[in-house]
VOLUMGU-216792 format. One record per atom (N, C-alpha, C): x, y, z; residue in one letter. Coordinates in steps of 0.2 Angstrom, whole numbers, padded with zeros to 4 digits, always signed. Each point is the difference from the previous one (the first is absolute). Example, Ala and Ser with C-alpha at 12.3 -4.5 7.8 and 13.67 -1.06 7.14 Angstrom:
2
+0066-0028+0039a -0004+0006+0000a +0004+0006+0000a -0002+0005-0004s +0004+0006+0001s -0004+0005+0003s 
This chain:
124
+0676+0461+0376m -0003+0000-0007m -0003+0008-0001m +0002+0003-0005k -0004+0007-0002k -0006+0000-0003k -0004+0004+0002n -0007+0001-0003n +0000+0006-0004n -0004-0001-0005i +0000+0005-0006i -0007+0001-0001i -0003+0006+0000l -0006+0001-0003l +0000+0003-0008l -0003-0003-0004l +0001+0001-0007l -0008+0003-0001l +0001+0006-0004v -0008+0003-0001v +0002+0001-0007v -0003-0004-0005e +0000-0001-0007e -0007-0002-0003e -0003+0004-0004d -0006-0003-0003d +0001-0004-0006d +0005+0001-0003e +0001-0005-0006e +0002-0006+0002e -0005-0005-0002p +0000-0007+0003p +0007-0004-0002p +0002+0000-0007l +0005-0004-0002l +0006+0003+0003l +0002+0007+0000l +0006+0002+0004l +0000-0001+0007l -0006+0001+0003g +0000-0001+0008g +0001-0008+0002g -0003-0004-0004n +0001-0007+0001n +0007-0002-0001n +0003+0002-0005l +0007-0002-0002l +0004+0003+0005l +0000+0006+0002l +0004+0003+0005l -0001-0003+0007l -0006-0002+0001r -0001-0003+0008r +0003-0007-0001r +0000-0004-0005q +0003-0005+0000q +0007-0001+0000q +0003+0005-0004r +0007+0001+0000r +0004+0002+0007r -0004+0004+0003l +0002+0002+0007l -0001-0005+0005l -0005-0004-0001e -0001-0006+0004e +0005-0005+0000e +0002-0001-0007r +0006-0005-0001r +0007+0003+0004r +0000+0006+0000e +0006+0003+0004e -0001-0001+0007e -0006-0002+0003g +0000-0001+0007g -0005+0006+0003g -0002+0004-0003f -0004+0005+0003f -0007-0002+0000f -0004+0002+0006t -0007+0000+0000t -0003+0006-0004t -0005-0001-0004v -0003+0005-0004v -0007+0000+0000v -0004+0005+0003f -0006+0002+0000f -0002+0004-0007f -0004-0003-0004h -0001+0004-0007h -0007+0004+0000h -0001+0006+0002a -0006+0004-0001a +0000+0003-0007a -0007-0001-0002r -0001+0002-0007r -0003+0006-0002r -0001+0004+0006d -0001+0007+0000d +0002+0004+0006d +0000+0006-0001g +0003+0004+0007g -0004+0000+0006g -0007-0001-0001a -0004-0001+0006a +0002-0007+0004a +0001-0004-0004q +0001-0007+0003q +0007+0000+0003q +0005+0004-0003g +0007+0001+0002g -0001+0003+0008g -0004+0006+0000l +0000+0003+0006l -0004-0004+0005l -0005-0004-0001e -0003-0005+0004e +0005-0004+0003e +0005-0003-0003y +0005-0005+0001y +0004+0004+0005y +0002+0006-0001l +0005+0003+0004l -0002+0003+0006l -0007+0000+0001k -0002+0002+0006k +0001-0006+0005k +0000-0007-0002e +0001-0005+0004e +0006-0004+0001e +0005+0003-0006n +0006-0003+0000n +0005+0005-0001n +0007-0003+0002k +0005+0005-0001k +0006-0004-0004k -0001+0001-0008p +0004-0002-0004p +0007+0004+0000p +0005-0004-0002d +0007+0003+0000d +0001+0005-0006d -0004-0001-0005l +0001+0003-0006l -0007+0001-0004l -0001+0005-0003i -0006+0001-0004i +0002+0001-0007i -0002-0004-0005l +0001+0001-0007l -0006+0002-0003l -0001+0006-0002l -0006+0004-0002l +0000+0004-0007l -0005-0003-0002d -0002+0003-0007d -0004+0007+0001d +0000+0004-0005i -0002+0007+0001i -0007+0000-0004i -0002-0003-0005i -0006+0000-0004i -0004-0006+0003i -0004+0001+0005l -0004-0005+0003l -0007+0001+0001l -0005-0005+0000p -0007+0001+0000p -0001+0002+0008p -0005+0004+0001k -0003+0001+0007k +0005+0006+0003k +0006-0001+0001v +0005+0004+0003v +0006+0000-0003v +0002+0006-0002s +0006+0000-0005s +0006-0001+0005s +0006-0001-0003g +0006-0001+0003g +0002+0006+0004g -0001+0006-0003f +0002+0006+0003f -0005+0001+0006f -0006-0001-0001e -0005+0001+0006e +0001-0004+0005e +0003-0007-0002f +0001-0005+0005f +0006+0002+0005f +0005+0003-0004m +0006+0003+0005m -0002+0006+0004m -0004+0005-0003e -0002+0005+0005e -0004-0003+0005e -0005-0005+0000r -0003-0001+0005r +0004-0005+0005r +0005-0004-0002v +0005-0003+0005v +0003+0006+0004v +0003+0005-0004q +0004+0005+0004q -0004+0004+0005q -0007+0002-0002s -0004+0004+0004s -0004-0004+0006s +0000-0007+0000d -0004-0002+0004d +0005-0005+0005d -0001+0001+0007a +0005-0004+0004a -0003-0007+0001a -0006-0002-0003e -0003-0007+0000e +0004-0005-0004e +0004+0003-0005y +0004-0005-0004y +0007+0000+0002y +0003-0006-0001s +0007+0000+0000s +0003+0003-0005s +0007+0001+0001k +0002+0005-0006k +0007-0004-0002k -0001-0005-0004p +0006-0003-0003p +0003+0002-0006p +0006+0000-0002p +0002+0003-0006p -0004-0002-0005p -0001+0005-0005i -0004-0001-0006i +0004+0000-0006i +0000-0004-0005v +0004+0000-0007v -0006+0000-0004v +0000+0005-0004i -0005+0001-0006i +0002-0004-0007i -0004-0004-0002i +0000-0003-0007i -0005+0002-0004i +0000+0004-0005s -0005+0002-0004s +0002+0002-0007s -0005+0000-0004n +0001+0003-0007n +0001+0007-0001n -0002+0004+0005l +0001+0007+0000l +0008+0002+0002l +0003+0003-0006g +0007+0001+0001g +0002+0008+0000g -0004+0004+0000q +0001+0007-0001q +0004+0003+0006q +0004+0005-0001d +0003+0002+0006d -0004+0002+0005d -0006+0004-0001t -0004+0002+0004t -0003-0006+0005t -0001-0006-0003d -0003-0006+0003d +0006-0002+0005d +0006+0000-0003l +0006-0002+0005l +0000+0005+0006l +0000+0007-0002e +0001+0004+0006e -0005-0001+0005e -0006-0001-0002r -0006-0001+0004r +0001-0006+0005r +0002-0005-0004g +0001-0007+0004g +0005+0001+0005g +0006+0004-0002q +0005+0001+0006q -0002+0005+0005q -0005+0004-0002a -0003+0006+0005a -0004-0005+0004a -0003-0005-0002l -0005-0003+0005l +0004-0006+0004l +0007+0000-0001g +0004-0005+0004g +0002-0006-0003g -0001-0001-0007a +0002-0006-0003a +0008-0001+0001a +0003-0006+0001i +0007-0001+0000i +0002-0002-0007i -0004-0002-0005g +0002-0002-0006g -0006+0001-0005g +0002+0001-0006y -0005+0001-0005y +0002-0003-0007y -0004-0005-0002f +0002-0004-0006f -0006+0001-0005f +0002+0001-0006v -0005+0000-0006v +0000-0007-0003v -0006-0003+0000k +0000-0007-0002k +0003-0002-0006k +0000+0005-0005a +0002-0001-0007a +0008+0000+0000a +0003+0003+0005r +0006+0001+0001r +0005-0005+0005r -0004-0005+0002v +0004-0004+0005v -0003-0007+0000v +0005-0005-0001s -0002-0006+0000s -0002-0004+0007s -0003-0005-0001m -0003-0003+0006m +0006-0002+0005m +0007-0002-0003e +0005-0002+0004e +0003+0006+0003e +0000+0006-0004e +0003+0006+0003e -0005+0002+0006e -0006-0001-0001l -0005+0003+0006l +0001-0005+0006l +0000-0006-0001v +0001-0005+0005v +0007+0001+0004v +0005+0002-0004e +0006+0001+0003e +0000+0006+0005e -0003+0006-0003k -0001+0006+0003k -0004-0001+0007k -0005-0004+0000v -0004-0001+0005v +0004-0004+0005v +0004-0005-0002r +0004-0002+0005r +0005+0004+0003r +0003+0004-0004d +0005+0005+0002d -0004+0005+0006d -0006+0003-0001f -0004+0004+0004f +0000-0003+0007f -0003-0007-0001l -0001-0004+0006l +0006-0001+0004l +0005-0002-0002v +0007-0001+0003v +0002+0006+0004v +0000+0006-0004s +0002+0007+0002s -0004+0001+0006s -0007-0002+0001e -0004+0002+0005e +0001-0004+0007e +0004-0006+0000t +0001-0004+0006t +0006+0002+0003t 
């Protein structure tokens, strides 16, 4: 069973996405801010991280920078899900190692779940 760390501060979207992924058979830990996500990552090795960018305490970009620069963290693939859709945001996400970048307003729940499944299958 694949483990996913979902870092999303929007309660409705976070809960819907967690429930939908769990129905697909994934184990999901839902962190509601970047700091909580980093704490989880110190102790666990998820197979994939779904990461929002605009987060309380530690932003998604800062989260990625810390993970990259600190050997204390495992380094699972990161997929960004954000309302930020500017080219500069996409480029920064890719530069920090994101394997996917989805703008919330432009992707359906089903598309996102399908992409997560594809990423996790290609990782095995």
